[in-house]
N, CA, C and O atoms as a Tripos MOL2 file, in Angstrom:
@<TRIPOS>MOLECULE
protein
  308   307    77     0     0
PROTEIN
NO_CHARGES

@<TRIPOS>ATOM
      1 N         -16.6890   43.0300   53.2560 N.3       1 MET1
      2 CA        -16.0190   44.2300   53.7080 C.3       1 MET1
      3 C         -14.5400   43.9540   54.0020 C.2       1 MET1
      4 O         -13.6580   44.7350   53.6450 O.2       1 MET1
      5 N         -14.2990   42.8130   54.6670 N.am      2 PHE2
      6 CA        -12.9270   42.4490   54.9940 C.3       2 PHE2
      7 C         -12.0900   42.2600   53.7340 C.2       2 PHE2
      8 O         -10.9370   42.6890   53.6770 O.2       2 PHE2
      9 N         -12.6730   41.6190   52.7290 N.am      3 ALA3
     10 CA        -11.9570   41.3840   51.4680 C.3       3 ALA3
     11 C         -11.6050   42.7030   50.7880 C.2       3 ALA3
     12 O         -10.5300   42.8270   50.2010 O.2       3 ALA3
     13 N         -12.4950   43.6830   50.8600 N.am      4 VAL4
     14 CA        -12.2330   44.9880   50.2580 C.3       4 VAL4
     15 C         -11.0550   45.6650   50.9520 C.2       4 VAL4
     16 O         -10.2070   46.2680   50.2930 O.2       4 VAL4
     17 N         -10.9990   45.5670   52.2780 N.am      5 VAL5
     18 CA         -9.8960   46.1630   53.0350 C.3       5 VAL5
     19 C          -8.5770   45.4690   52.6920 C.2       5 VAL5
     20 O          -7.5610   46.1320   52.4870 O.2       5 VAL5
     21 N          -8.5940   44.1490   52.6310 N.am      6 VAL6
     22 CA         -7.3720   43.3980   52.3210 C.3       6 VAL6
     23 C          -6.8810   43.7340   50.9180 C.2       6 VAL6
     24 O          -5.6880   43.9650   50.7220 O.2       6 VAL6
     25 N          -7.7710   43.7640   49.9550 N.am      7 ILE7
     26 CA         -7.3850   44.1010   48.5750 C.3       7 ILE7
     27 C          -6.8770   45.5340   48.5020 C.2       7 ILE7
     28 O          -5.9050   45.8060   47.7960 O.2       7 ILE7
     29 N          -7.5130   46.4490   49.2130 N.am      8 SER8
     30 CA         -7.0650   47.8470   49.2180 C.3       8 SER8
     31 C          -5.6610   47.9720   49.7890 C.2       8 SER8
     32 O          -4.8180   48.6640   49.2190 O.2       8 SER8
     33 N          -5.4030   47.3020   50.9200 N.am      9 PHE9
     34 CA         -4.0620   47.3490   51.5120 C.3       9 PHE9
     35 C          -3.0240   46.7090   50.6040 C.2       9 PHE9
     36 O          -1.8880   47.1760   50.5350 O.2       9 PHE9
     37 N          -3.4000   45.6530   49.9150 N.am     10 THR10
     38 CA         -2.4780   45.0050   48.9880 C.3      10 THR10
     39 C          -2.1190   45.9430   47.8460 C.2      10 THR10
     40 O          -0.9460   46.0840   47.4970 O.2      10 THR10
     41 N          -3.1170   46.5780   47.2700 N.am     11 VAL11
     42 CA         -2.8720   47.5150   46.1720 C.3      11 VAL11
     43 C          -2.0350   48.6900   46.6530 C.2      11 VAL11
     44 O          -1.0980   49.0990   45.9670 O.2      11 VAL11
     45 N          -2.3550   49.2410   47.8230 N.am     12 LEU12
     46 CA         -1.5690   50.3460   48.3770 C.3      12 LEU12
     47 C          -0.1340   49.9210   48.6480 C.2      12 LEU12
     48 O           0.7950   50.6880   48.3960 O.2      12 LEU12
     49 N           0.0570   48.7160   49.1580 N.am     13 GLY13
     50 CA          1.3980   48.2140   49.4110 C.3      13 GLY13
     51 C           2.2200   48.1030   48.1410 C.2      13 GLY13
     52 O           3.3980   48.4590   48.1270 O.2      13 GLY13
     53 N           1.6080   47.6150   47.0820 N.am     14 ILE14
     54 CA          2.3040   47.5080   45.8020 C.3      14 ILE14
     55 C           2.6370   48.8880   45.2530 C.2      14 ILE14
     56 O           3.7360   49.1090   44.7450 O.2      14 ILE14
     57 N           1.6860   49.8190   45.3550 N.am     15 VAL15
     58 CA          1.9160   51.1850   44.8680 C.3      15 VAL15
     59 C           3.0760   51.8270   45.6270 C.2      15 VAL15
     60 O           3.9560   52.4220   45.0060 O.2      15 VAL15
     61 N           3.0940   51.7170   46.9640 N.am     16 PHE16
     62 CA          4.1800   52.3110   47.7510 C.3      16 PHE16
     63 C           5.5070   51.6230   47.4710 C.2      16 PHE16
     64 O           6.5510   52.2760   47.4430 O.2      16 PHE16
     65 N           5.4770   50.3130   47.2630 N.am     17 MET17
     66 CA          6.7120   49.5940   46.9870 C.3      17 MET17
     67 C           7.3060   50.0400   45.6490 C.2      17 MET17
     68 O           8.5150   50.2490   45.5460 O.2      17 MET17
     69 N           6.4710   50.1840   44.6380 N.am     18 VAL18
     70 CA          6.9620   50.6310   43.3310 C.3      18 VAL18
     71 C           7.4370   52.0760   43.4150 C.2      18 VAL18
     72 O           8.4660   52.4280   42.8390 O.2      18 VAL18
     73 N           6.6980   52.9050   44.1250 N.am     19 ARG19
     74 CA          7.0510   54.3140   44.2430 C.3      19 ARG19
     75 C           8.3790   54.5120   44.9680 C.2      19 ARG19
     76 O           9.1720   55.3720   44.5840 O.2      19 ARG19
     77 N           8.6280   53.7210   46.0140 N.am     20 ASP20
     78 CA          9.8210   53.8990   46.8410 C.3      20 ASP20
     79 C          10.9060   52.8670   46.5500 C.2      20 ASP20
     80 O          11.7420   52.6010   47.4150 O.2      20 ASP20
     81 N          10.9130   52.2860   45.3680 N.am     21 ARG21
     82 CA         11.8670   51.2210   45.0660 C.3      21 ARG21
     83 C          13.3150   51.6730   45.1260 C.2      21 ARG21
     84 O          14.1970   50.8410   45.3410 O.2      21 ARG21
     85 N          13.5940   52.9450   44.9480 N.am     22 LYS22
     86 CA         14.9680   53.4520   45.0100 C.3      22 LYS22
     87 C          15.5190   53.4330   46.4390 C.2      22 LYS22
     88 O          16.7350   53.4590   46.6260 O.2      22 LYS22
     89 N          14.6420   53.3890   47.4490 N.am     23 ARG23
     90 CA         15.0720   53.3980   48.8430 C.3      23 ARG23
     91 C          15.4760   52.0200   49.3390 C.2      23 ARG23
     92 O          16.1310   51.9100   50.3760 O.2      23 ARG23
     93 N          15.0990   50.9600   48.6210 N.am     24 PHE24
     94 CA         15.4160   49.6080   49.0540 C.3      24 PHE24
     95 C          16.8770   49.3020   48.7980 C.2      24 PHE24
     96 O          17.4150   49.6250   47.7390 O.2      24 PHE24
     97 N          17.5110   48.6800   49.7720 N.am     25 PHE25
     98 CA         18.8850   48.2360   49.5950 C.3      25 PHE25
     99 C          19.1090   47.0030   50.4660 C.2      25 PHE25
    100 O          18.4120   46.7900   51.4580 O.2      25 PHE25
    101 N          20.0620   46.2230   50.0880 N.am     26 PHE26
    102 CA         20.3720   45.0030   50.8120 C.3      26 PHE26
    103 C          21.7010   45.1610   51.5330 C.2      26 PHE26
    104 O          22.7020   45.5550   50.9340 O.2      26 PHE26
    105 N          21.7020   44.8510   52.8180 N.am     27 GLU27
    106 CA         22.9230   44.8980   53.5960 C.3      27 GLU27
    107 C          23.4770   43.4870   53.7310 C.2      27 GLU27
    108 O          22.7200   42.5330   53.9110 O.2      27 GLU27
    109 N          24.7770   43.3560   53.6460 N.am     28 HIS28
    110 CA         25.4140   42.0620   53.8200 C.3      28 HIS28
    111 C          26.0850   42.0330   55.1850 C.2      28 HIS28
    112 O          26.7600   42.9810   55.5870 O.2      28 HIS28
    113 N          25.8850   40.9300   55.8840 N.am     29 HIS29
    114 CA         26.4550   40.7630   57.2130 C.3      29 HIS29
    115 C          27.4280   39.6010   57.2100 C.2      29 HIS29
    116 O          27.3460   38.7150   56.3600 O.2      29 HIS29
    117 N          28.3430   39.6070   58.1550 N.am     30 GLU30
    118 CA         29.3280   38.5400   58.2590 C.3      30 GLU30
    119 C          28.6880   37.1950   58.5930 C.2      30 GLU30
    120 O          29.2130   36.1520   58.2030 O.2      30 GLU30
    121 N          27.5610   37.2020   59.3080 N.am     31 GLU31
    122 CA         26.9140   35.9690   59.7520 C.3      31 GLU31
    123 C          26.1050   35.2770   58.6650 C.2      31 GLU31
    124 O          25.7000   34.1310   58.8570 O.2      31 GLU31
    125 N          25.8570   35.9140   57.5490 N.am     32 GLU32
    126 CA         24.9870   35.2980   56.5560 C.3      32 GLU32
    127 C          25.6800   34.1290   55.8640 C.2      32 GLU32
    128 O          26.9070   34.0600   55.7900 O.2      32 GLU32
    129 N          24.8650   33.2230   55.3670 N.am     33 ALA33
    130 CA         25.3870   32.0110   54.7290 C.3      33 ALA33
    131 C          26.0370   32.3650   53.3990 C.2      33 ALA33
    132 O          25.7290   33.3870   52.7860 O.2      33 ALA33
    133 N          26.9290   31.5050   52.9760 N.am     34 ALA34
    134 CA         27.5920   31.7090   51.6930 C.3      34 ALA34
    135 C          26.5600   31.6140   50.5720 C.2      34 ALA34
    136 O          25.6200   30.8240   50.6580 O.2      34 ALA34
    137 N          26.7300   32.4010   49.5430 N.am     35 SER35
    138 CA         25.7420   32.4550   48.4730 C.3      35 SER35
    139 C          25.6760   31.1650   47.6750 C.2      35 SER35
    140 O          24.6510   30.8910   47.0500 O.2      35 SER35
    141 N          26.7410   30.3580   47.6730 N.am     36 ASN36
    142 CA         26.6990   29.1210   46.9030 C.3      36 ASN36
    143 C          25.9480   28.0020   47.6300 C.2      36 ASN36
    144 O          25.7430   26.9350   47.0500 O.2      36 ASN36
    145 N          25.5330   28.2150   48.8870 N.am     37 HIS37
    146 CA         24.7640   27.2310   49.6280 C.3      37 HIS37
    147 C          23.3490   27.7270   49.9300 C.2      37 HIS37
    148 O          22.7200   27.2270   50.8630 O.2      37 HIS37
    149 N          22.8440   28.6710   49.1870 N.am     38 GLY38
    150 CA         21.5450   29.2750   49.4720 C.3      38 GLY38
    151 C          20.3950   28.3010   49.4460 C.2      38 GLY38
    152 O          19.5450   28.3270   50.3360 O.2      38 GLY38
    153 N          20.3470   27.4340   48.4400 N.am     39 GLY39
    154 CA         19.2490   26.4780   48.3370 C.3      39 GLY39
    155 C          19.2630   25.4670   49.4660 C.2      39 GLY39
    156 O          18.2170   25.1520   50.0350 O.2      39 GLY39
    157 N          20.4340   24.9600   49.7930 N.am     40 ALA40
    158 CA         20.5380   23.9800   50.8720 C.3      40 ALA40
    159 C          20.1970   24.6090   52.2120 C.2      40 ALA40
    160 O          19.5670   23.9690   53.0540 O.2      40 ALA40
    161 N          20.5950   25.8270   52.4150 N.am     41 THR41
    162 CA         20.2970   26.5090   53.6720 C.3      41 THR41
    163 C          18.7980   26.7290   53.8270 C.2      41 THR41
    164 O          18.2710   26.6420   54.9370 O.2      41 THR41
    165 N          18.1150   27.0120   52.7380 N.am     42 ALA42
    166 CA         16.6780   27.2690   52.7950 C.3      42 ALA42
    167 C          15.8710   25.9990   53.0220 C.2      42 ALA42
    168 O          14.8240   26.0430   53.6680 O.2      42 ALA42
    169 N          16.3370   24.8730   52.5030 N.am     43 VAL43
    170 CA         15.5490   23.6430   52.5760 C.3      43 VAL43
    171 C          15.9550   22.7500   53.7370 C.2      43 VAL43
    172 O          15.0960   22.1200   54.3530 O.2      43 VAL43
    173 N          17.2430   22.6790   54.0500 N.am     44 VAL44
    174 CA         17.7190   21.7510   55.0710 C.3      44 VAL44
    175 C          17.8730   22.4850   56.4020 C.2      44 VAL44
    176 O          18.9810   22.8150   56.8230 O.2      44 VAL44
    177 N          16.7450   22.7290   57.0460 N.am     45 ASN45
    178 CA         16.7300   23.2590   58.4030 C.3      45 ASN45
    179 C          15.5190   22.6640   59.1110 C.2      45 ASN45
    180 O          14.6160   22.1400   58.4590 O.2      45 ASN45
    181 N          15.4920   22.7390   60.4140 N.am     46 ALA46
    182 CA         14.4630   22.0430   61.1930 C.3      46 ALA46
    183 C          13.0460   22.4890   60.8260 C.2      46 ALA46
    184 O          12.1520   21.6520   60.6990 O.2      46 ALA46
    185 N          12.8360   23.7720   60.6570 N.am     47 GLY47
    186 CA         11.4970   24.2670   60.3470 C.3      47 GLY47
    187 C          10.9930   23.7910   58.9990 C.2      47 GLY47
    188 O           9.8340   23.3950   58.8770 O.2      47 GLY47
    189 N          11.8420   23.8240   57.9870 N.am     48 MET48
    190 CA         11.4260   23.4100   56.6560 C.3      48 MET48
    191 C          11.1990   21.9080   56.5910 C.2      48 MET48
    192 O          10.2550   21.4520   55.9460 O.2      48 MET48
    193 N          12.0520   21.1370   57.2520 N.am     49 ILE49
    194 CA         11.8620   19.6860   57.2690 C.3      49 ILE49
    195 C          10.5500   19.3300   57.9620 C.2      49 ILE49
    196 O           9.8120   18.4710   57.4810 O.2      49 ILE49
    197 N          10.2510   19.9790   59.0850 N.am     50 LEU50
    198 CA          8.9900   19.7400   59.7820 C.3      50 LEU50
    199 C           7.8020   20.1290   58.9040 C.2      50 LEU50
    200 O           6.8030   19.4120   58.8590 O.2      50 LEU50
    201 N           7.9040   21.2500   58.2140 N.am     51 TYR51
    202 CA          6.8470   21.6950   57.3050 C.3      51 TYR51
    203 C           6.5920   20.6500   56.2250 C.2      51 TYR51
    204 O           5.4440   20.2980   55.9520 O.2      51 TYR51
    205 N           7.6670   20.1540   55.6110 N.am     52 ILE52
    206 CA          7.5210   19.1590   54.5470 C.3      52 ILE52
    207 C           6.8730   17.8890   55.0880 C.2      52 ILE52
    208 O           5.9780   17.3360   54.4490 O.2      52 ILE52
    209 N           7.3090   17.4180   56.2580 N.am     53 LEU53
    210 CA          6.7400   16.2010   56.8260 C.3      53 LEU53
    211 C           5.2630   16.3540   57.1810 C.2      53 LEU53
    212 O           4.4570   15.4700   56.8930 O.2      53 LEU53
    213 N           4.9110   17.4810   57.8060 N.am     54 VAL54
    214 CA          3.5150   17.6930   58.2110 C.3      54 VAL54
    215 C           2.6060   17.7800   56.9910 C.2      54 VAL54
    216 O           1.5420   17.1620   56.9720 O.2      54 VAL54
    217 N           3.0040   18.5290   55.9850 N.am     55 PHE55
    218 CA          2.1060   18.6820   54.8470 C.3      55 PHE55
    219 C           2.1530   17.5030   53.8930 C.2      55 PHE55
    220 O           1.2010   17.2950   53.1410 O.2      55 PHE55
    221 N           3.2350   16.7180   53.8980 N.am     56 PHE56
    222 CA          3.2130   15.4550   53.1750 C.3      56 PHE56
    223 C           2.2370   14.5090   53.8650 C.2      56 PHE56
    224 O           1.4610   13.8180   53.2060 O.2      56 PHE56
    225 N           2.2820   14.4820   55.2020 N.am     57 GLY57
    226 CA          1.3310   13.6600   55.9530 C.3      57 GLY57
    227 C          -0.1010   14.1110   55.7380 C.2      57 GLY57
    228 O          -1.0040   13.2840   55.6070 O.2      57 GLY57
    229 N          -0.3110   15.4120   55.7030 N.am     58 LYS58
    230 CA         -1.6630   15.9390   55.4730 C.3      58 LYS58
    231 C          -2.1650   15.5520   54.0880 C.2      58 LYS58
    232 O          -3.3330   15.1970   53.9260 O.2      58 LYS58
    233 N          -1.2950   15.6190   53.1000 N.am     59 THR59
    234 CA         -1.6740   15.2180   51.7470 C.3      59 THR59
    235 C          -2.0060   13.7350   51.7050 C.2      59 THR59
    236 O          -2.9920   13.3400   51.0820 O.2      59 THR59
    237 N          -1.2120   12.9230   52.3470 N.am     60 LEU60
    238 CA         -1.4580   11.4890   52.3820 C.3      60 LEU60
    239 C          -2.7750   11.1740   53.0780 C.2      60 LEU60
    240 O          -3.5560   10.3580   52.5880 O.2      60 LEU60
    241 N          -3.0280   11.8150   54.2190 N.am     61 LEU61
    242 CA         -4.2830   11.5830   54.9300 C.3      61 LEU61
    243 C          -5.4870   12.0530   54.1210 C.2      61 LEU61
    244 O          -6.5350   11.4080   54.1430 O.2      61 LEU61
    245 N          -5.3520   13.1540   53.4170 N.am     62 THR62
    246 CA         -6.4390   13.6280   52.5680 C.3      62 THR62
    247 C          -6.7100   12.6280   51.4430 C.2      62 THR62
    248 O          -7.8610   12.3590   51.1000 O.2      62 THR62
    249 N          -5.6460   12.0920   50.8840 N.am     63 PHE63
    250 CA         -5.7880   11.0900   49.8360 C.3      63 PHE63
    251 C          -6.5190    9.8550   50.3690 C.2      63 PHE63
    252 O          -7.3080    9.2380   49.6530 O.2      63 PHE63
    253 N          -6.2530    9.4980   51.6280 N.am     64 LEU64
    254 CA         -6.8960    8.3410   52.2390 C.3      64 LEU64
    255 C          -8.2870    8.6530   52.7840 C.2      64 LEU64
    256 O          -8.9880    7.7450   53.2300 O.2      64 LEU64
    257 N          -8.6930    9.9070   52.7570 N.am     65 GLY65
    258 CA        -10.0390   10.2830   53.1780 C.3      65 GLY65
    259 C         -10.1990   10.4870   54.6670 C.2      65 GLY65
    260 O         -11.2950   10.2850   55.1890 O.2      65 GLY65
    261 N          -9.1700   10.8740   55.3620 N.am     66 THR66
    262 CA         -9.2490   11.1320   56.8000 C.3      66 THR66
    263 C          -8.5100   12.4300   57.1160 C.2      66 THR66
    264 O          -8.0700   13.1290   56.2040 O.2      66 THR66
    265 N          -8.3720   12.7550   58.3950 N.am     67 SER67
    266 CA         -7.6720   13.9670   58.7970 C.3      67 SER67
    267 C          -6.9000   13.6890   60.0790 C.2      67 SER67
    268 O          -7.0670   12.6370   60.6950 O.2      67 SER67
    269 N          -6.0610   14.6280   60.4770 N.am     68 TYR68
    270 CA         -5.3130   14.4860   61.7280 C.3      68 TYR68
    271 C          -6.2710   14.3390   62.9070 C.2      68 TYR68
    272 O          -6.0380   13.5320   63.8070 O.2      68 TYR68
    273 N          -7.3380   15.1140   62.8990 N.am     69 THR69
    274 CA         -8.2950   15.0810   64.0030 C.3      69 THR69
    275 C          -8.9470   13.7100   64.1230 C.2      69 THR69
    276 O          -9.0100   13.1430   65.2130 O.2      69 THR69
    277 N          -9.4320   13.1760   63.0000 N.am     70 GLU70
    278 CA        -10.0400   11.8490   63.0190 C.3      70 GLU70
    279 C          -9.0350   10.7890   63.4390 C.2      70 GLU70
    280 O          -9.3690    9.8670   64.1830 O.2      70 GLU70
    281 N          -7.8150   10.9190   62.9660 N.am     71 LEU71
    282 CA         -6.7890    9.9560   63.3170 C.3      71 LEU71
    283 C          -6.4990    9.9760   64.8130 C.2      71 LEU71
    284 O          -6.3670    8.9240   65.4380 O.2      71 LEU71
    285 N          -6.3990   11.1840   65.3920 N.am     72 LEU72
    286 CA         -6.1510   11.2980   66.8340 C.3      72 LEU72
    287 C          -7.3280   10.8220   67.6650 C.2      72 LEU72
    288 O          -7.1360   10.1460   68.6760 O.2      72 LEU72
    289 N          -8.5580   11.1670   67.2520 N.am     73 LEU73
    290 CA         -9.7390   10.7410   68.0090 C.3      73 LEU73
    291 C          -9.8910    9.2290   67.9790 C.2      73 LEU73
    292 O         -10.2420    8.6220   68.9910 O.2      73 LEU73
    293 N          -9.6320    8.6170   66.8370 N.am     74 ASN74
    294 CA         -9.7700    7.1630   66.7250 C.3      74 ASN74
    295 C          -8.6770    6.4220   67.4820 C.2      74 ASN74
    296 O          -8.8970    5.2910   67.9140 O.2      74 ASN74
    297 N          -7.5200    7.0170   67.6520 N.am     75 SER75
    298 CA         -6.4400    6.3390   68.3640 C.3      75 SER75
    299 C          -6.6530    6.3470   69.8790 C.2      75 SER75
    300 O          -6.1290    5.4810   70.5800 O.2      75 SER75
    301 N          -7.4220    7.3240   70.3940 N.am     76 PHE76
    302 CA         -7.6620    7.4010   71.8270 C.3      76 PHE76
    303 C          -8.9420    6.6910   72.2470 C.2      76 PHE76
    304 O          -9.1970    6.5550   73.4440 O.2      76 PHE76
    305 N          -9.7320    6.2480   71.3210 N.am     77 MET77
    306 CA        -11.0130    5.5970   71.6670 C.3      77 MET77
    307 C         -10.9830    4.1350   71.3600 C.2      77 MET77
    308 O         -11.9700    3.4360   71.5870 O.2      77 MET77
@<TRIPOS>BOND
     1     1     2 1
     2     2     3 1
     3     3     4 2
     4     3     5 am
     5     5     6 1
     6     6     7 1
     7     7     8 2
     8     7     9 am
     9     9    10 1
    10    10    11 1
    11    11    12 2
    12    11    13 am
    13    13    14 1
    14    14    15 1
    15    15    16 2
    16    15    17 am
    17    17    18 1
    18    18    19 1
    19    19    20 2
    20    19    21 am
    21    21    22 1
    22    22    23 1
    23    23    24 2
    24    23    25 am
    25    25    26 1
    26    26    27 1
    27    27    28 2
    28    27    29 am
    29    29    30 1
    30    30    31 1
    31    31    32 2
    32    31    33 am
    33    33    34 1
    34    34    35 1
    35    35    36 2
    36    35    37 am
    37    37    38 1
    38    38    39 1
    39    39    40 2
    40    39    41 am
    41    41    42 1
    42    42    43 1
    43    43    44 2
    44    43    45 am
    45    45    46 1
    46    46    47 1
    47    47    48 2
    48    47    49 am
    49    49    50 1
    50    50    51 1
    51    51    52 2
    52    51    53 am
    53    53    54 1
    54    54    55 1
    55    55    56 2
    56    55    57 am
    57    57    58 1
    58    58    59 1
    59    59    60 2
    60    59    61 am
    61    61    62 1
    62    62    63 1
    63    63    64 2
    64    63    65 am
    65    65    66 1
    66    66    67 1
    67    67    68 2
    68    67    69 am
    69    69    70 1
    70    70    71 1
    71    71    72 2
    72    71    73 am
    73    73    74 1
    74    74    75 1
    75    75    76 2
    76    75    77 am
    77    77    78 1
    78    78    79 1
    79    79    80 2
    80    79    81 am
    81    81    82 1
    82    82    83 1
    83    83    84 2
    84    83    85 am
    85    85    86 1
    86    86    87 1
    87    87    88 2
    88    87    89 am
    89    89    90 1
    90    90    91 1
    91    91    92 2
    92    91    93 am
    93    93    94 1
    94    94    95 1
    95    95    96 2
    96    95    97 am
    97    97    98 1
    98    98    99 1
    99    99   100 2
   100    99   101 am
   101   101   102 1
   102   102   103 1
   103   103   104 2
   104   103   105 am
   105   105   106 1
   106   106   107 1
   107   107   108 2
   108   107   109 am
   109   109   110 1
   110   110   111 1
   111   111   112 2
   112   111   113 am
   113   113   114 1
   114   114   115 1
   115   115   116 2
   116   115   117 am
   117   117   118 1
   118   118   119 1
   119   119   120 2
   120   119   121 am
   121   121   122 1
   122   122   123 1
   123   123   124 2
   124   123   125 am
   125   125   126 1
   126   126   127 1
   127   127   128 2
   128   127   129 am
   129   129   130 1
   130   130   131 1
   131   131   132 2
   132   131   133 am
   133   133   134 1
   134   134   135 1
   135   135   136 2
   136   135   137 am
   137   137   138 1
   138   138   139 1
   139   139   140 2
   140   139   141 am
   141   141   142 1
   142   142   143 1
   143   143   144 2
   144   143   145 am
   145   145   146 1
   146   146   147 1
   147   147   148 2
   148   147   149 am
   149   149   150 1
   150   150   151 1
   151   151   152 2
   152   151   153 am
   153   153   154 1
   154   154   155 1
   155   155   156 2
   156   155   157 am
   157   157   158 1
   158   158   159 1
   159   159   160 2
   160   159   161 am
   161   161   162 1
   162   162   163 1
   163   163   164 2
   164   163   165 am
   165   165   166 1
   166   166   167 1
   167   167   168 2
   168   167   169 am
   169   169   170 1
   170   170   171 1
   171   171   172 2
   172   171   173 am
   173   173   174 1
   174   174   175 1
   175   175   176 2
   176   175   177 am
   177   177   178 1
   178   178   179 1
   179   179   180 2
   180   179   181 am
   181   181   182 1
   182   182   183 1
   183   183   184 2
   184   183   185 am
   185   185   186 1
   186   186   187 1
   187   187   188 2
   188   187   189 am
   189   189   190 1
   190   190   191 1
   191   191   192 2
   192   191   193 am
   193   193   194 1
   194   194   195 1
   195   195   196 2
   196   195   197 am
   197   197   198 1
   198   198   199 1
   199   199   200 2
   200   199   201 am
   201   201   202 1
   202   202   203 1
   203   203   204 2
   204   203   205 am
   205   205   206 1
   206   206   207 1
   207   207   208 2
   208   207   209 am
   209   209   210 1
   210   210   211 1
   211   211   212 2
   212   211   213 am
   213   213   214 1
   214   214   215 1
   215   215   216 2
   216   215   217 am
   217   217   218 1
   218   218   219 1
   219   219   220 2
   220   219   221 am
   221   221   222 1
   222   222   223 1
   223   223   224 2
   224   223   225 am
   225   225   226 1
   226   226   227 1
   227   227   228 2
   228   227   229 am
   229   229   230 1
   230   230   231 1
   231   231   232 2
   232   231   233 am
   233   233   234 1
   234   234   235 1
   235   235   236 2
   236   235   237 am
   237   237   238 1
   238   238   239 1
   239   239   240 2
   240   239   241 am
   241   241   242 1
   242   242   243 1
   243   243   244 2
   244   243   245 am
   245   245   246 1
   246   246   247 1
   247   247   248 2
   248   247   249 am
   249   249   250 1
   250   250   251 1
   251   251   252 2
   252   251   253 am
   253   253   254 1
   254   254   255 1
   255   255   256 2
   256   255   257 am
   257   257   258 1
   258   258   259 1
   259   259   260 2
   260   259   261 am
   261   261   262 1
   262   262   263 1
   263   263   264 2
   264   263   265 am
   265   265   266 1
   266   266   267 1
   267   267   268 2
   268   267   269 am
   269   269   270 1
   270   270   271 1
   271   271   272 2
   272   271   273 am
   273   273   274 1
   274   274   275 1
   275   275   276 2
   276   275   277 am
   277   277   278 1
   278   278   279 1
   279   279   280 2
   280   279   281 am
   281   281   282 1
   282   282   283 1
   283   283   284 2
   284   283   285 am
   285   285   286 1
   286   286   287 1
   287   287   288 2
   288   287   289 am
   289   289   290 1
   290   290   291 1
   291   291   292 2
   292   291   293 am
   293   293   294 1
   294   294   295 1
   295   295   296 2
   296   295   297 am
   297   297   298 1
   298   298   299 1
   299   299   300 2
   300   299   301 am
   301   301   302 1
   302   302   303 1
   303   303   304 2
   304   303   305 am
   305   305   306 1
   306   306   307 1
   307   307   308 2
@<TRIPOS>SUBSTRUCTURE
     1 MET1         2 RESIDUE 1 A MET
     2 PHE2         6 RESIDUE 1 A PHE
     3 ALA3        10 RESIDUE 1 A ALA
     4 VAL4        14 RESIDUE 1 A VAL
     5 VAL5        18 RESIDUE 1 A VAL
     6 VAL6        22 RESIDUE 1 A VAL
     7 ILE7        26 RESIDUE 1 A ILE
     8 SER8        30 RESIDUE 1 A SER
     9 PHE9        34 RESIDUE 1 A PHE
    10 THR10       38 RESIDUE 1 A THR
    11 VAL11       42 RESIDUE 1 A VAL
    12 LEU12       46 RESIDUE 1 A LEU
    13 GLY13       50 RESIDUE 1 A GLY
    14 ILE14       54 RESIDUE 1 A ILE
    15 VAL15       58 RESIDUE 1 A VAL
    16 PHE16       62 RESIDUE 1 A PHE
    17 MET17       66 RESIDUE 1 A MET
    18 VAL18       70 RESIDUE 1 A VAL
    19 ARG19       74 RESIDUE 1 A ARG
    20 ASP20       78 RESIDUE 1 A ASP
    21 ARG21       82 RESIDUE 1 A ARG
    22 LYS22       86 RESIDUE 1 A LYS
    23 ARG23       90 RESIDUE 1 A ARG
    24 PHE24       94 RESIDUE 1 A PHE
    25 PHE25       98 RESIDUE 1 A PHE
    26 PHE26      102 RESIDUE 1 A PHE
    27 GLU27      106 RESIDUE 1 A GLU
    28 HIS28      110 RESIDUE 1 A HIS
    29 HIS29      114 RESIDUE 1 A HIS
    30 GLU30      118 RESIDUE 1 A GLU
    31 GLU31      122 RESIDUE 1 A GLU
    32 GLU32      126 RESIDUE 1 A GLU
    33 ALA33      130 RESIDUE 1 A ALA
    34 ALA34      134 RESIDUE 1 A ALA
    35 SER35      138 RESIDUE 1 A SER
    36 ASN36      142 RESIDUE 1 A ASN
    37 HIS37      146 RESIDUE 1 A HIS
    38 GLY38      150 RESIDUE 1 A GLY
    39 GLY39      154 RESIDUE 1 A GLY
    40 ALA40      158 RESIDUE 1 A ALA
    41 THR41      162 RESIDUE 1 A THR
    42 ALA42      166 RESIDUE 1 A ALA
    43 VAL43      170 RESIDUE 1 A VAL
    44 VAL44      174 RESIDUE 1 A VAL
    45 ASN45      178 RESIDUE 1 A ASN
    46 ALA46      182 RESIDUE 1 A ALA
    47 GLY47      186 RESIDUE 1 A GLY
    48 MET48      190 RESIDUE 1 A MET
    49 ILE49      194 RESIDUE 1 A ILE
    50 LEU50      198 RESIDUE 1 A LEU
    51 TYR51      202 RESIDUE 1 A TYR
    52 ILE52      206 RESIDUE 1 A ILE
    53 LEU53      210 RESIDUE 1 A LEU
    54 VAL54      214 RESIDUE 1 A VAL
    55 PHE55      218 RESIDUE 1 A PHE
    56 PHE56      222 RESIDUE 1 A PHE
    57 GLY57      226 RESIDUE 1 A GLY
    58 LYS58      230 RESIDUE 1 A LYS
    59 THR59      234 RESIDUE 1 A THR
    60 LEU60      238 RESIDUE 1 A LEU
    61 LEU61      242 RESIDUE 1 A LEU
    62 THR62      246 RESIDUE 1 A THR
    63 PHE63      250 RESIDUE 1 A PHE
    64 LEU64      254 RESIDUE 1 A LEU
    65 GLY65      258 RESIDUE 1 A GLY
    66 THR66      262 RESIDUE 1 A THR
    67 SER67      266 RESIDUE 1 A SER
    68 TYR68      270 RESIDUE 1 A TYR
    69 THR69      274 RESIDUE 1 A THR
    70 GLU70      278 RESIDUE 1 A GLU
    71 LEU71      282 RESIDUE 1 A LEU
    72 LEU72      286 RESIDUE 1 A LEU
    73 LEU73      290 RESIDUE 1 A LEU
    74 ASN74      294 RESIDUE 1 A ASN
    75 SER75      298 RESIDUE 1 A SER
    76 PHE76      302 RESIDUE 1 A PHE
    77 MET77      306 RESIDUE 1 A MET
């Protein structure tokens, strides 16, 4: 039932987005980053670096056959 609701909302969202596409516009503000540094701004920030480190670690632990939980439990016992 939940999947049906999620799929229905997704389809409705796409339909409304296509229907109202003429209403969308982008505003430019003085505080926004320069357009020639867009990629660096998106990747080199604290949140993205933390994301990359955590999921690189998760991938490595999965490759080794363990998890963060097992690693933490074994370090305290």
